[in-house]
C-alpha positions in Angstrom: 3.8 6.4 14.5 2.7 6.9 10.9 -0.2 5.0 9.4 2.2 3.3 7.0 4.5 2.2 9.8 1.5 0.9 11.8 0.3 -1.0 8.7 3.7 -2.4 8.2 3.8 -3.6 11.8 0.5 -5.4 11.3 1.7 -6.9 8.1 4.9 -8.2 9.7 2.7 -10.0 12.3 0.6 -11.4 9.4 -2.4 -9.4 10.5 -3.4 -8.6 7.0 -6.9 -7.6 7.7 -5.7 -4.9 10.1 -3.0 -3.7 7.8 -5.1 -3.2 4.7 -7.3 -0.3 5.9 -4.2 1.5 7.3 -2.2 1.1 4.0 -5.3 2.2 2.1 -5.8 5.3 4.3 -2.2 6.2 4.1 -2.3 5.9 0.3 -5.4 8.1 0.1 -3.8 10.8 2.1 -0.6 10.8 0.1 -2.5 10.8 -3.2 -4.4 14.0 -2.1 -1.2 15.8 -1.3 1.4 14.5 -3.8 1.7 13.8 -7.5 1.0 10.2 -8.7 4.7 9.8 -9.6 6.0 10.9 -6.1 8.2 8.2 -4.6 6.0 8.0 -1.4 2.9 7.4 -3.5 4.7 4.7 -5.5 6.0 3.0 -2.4 2.5 3.0 -0.9 1.0 1.5 -4.0 3.7 -1.2 -4.0 3.2 -2.0 -0.3 -0.5 -2.4 -0.8 0.1 -4.6 -3.8 2.5 -6.7 -1.7 -0.1 -7.1 1.0 -2.7 -8.1 -1.5 -0.3 -10.7 -3.0 0.4 -12.1 0.5 -3.3 -12.4 1.0 -3.7 -14.3 -2.3 -5.4 -11.4 -4.0 -3.4 -11.5 -7.2 -5.8 -9.4 -9.3 -5.9 -6.6 -6.8 -2.1 -6.8 -6.5 -1.7 -6.4 -10.2 -4.1 -3.5 -10.3 -2.0 -1.6 -7.6 1.2 -2.4 -9.5 -0.2 -1.0 -12.7 -1.0 2.3 -10.9 2.6 2.6 -9.7 4.7 4.2 -12.5 8.1 2.7 -12.9 10.9 4.9 -11.8 
């Protein structure tokens, strides 16, 4: 199971504290290997933004969304 899938599973169970480091680690790995405009990087940024928003962390969510170029 990929880090992103495991993070999504935790998110679906409303285990946001467990999901965040997994989403973050997955994003860091993707950013080292792919361009900032790669669809997987953009998807990971948006998933992390969504998690922040669900956790009431609007400022951090907005920062993640700014980093995700619009396709």
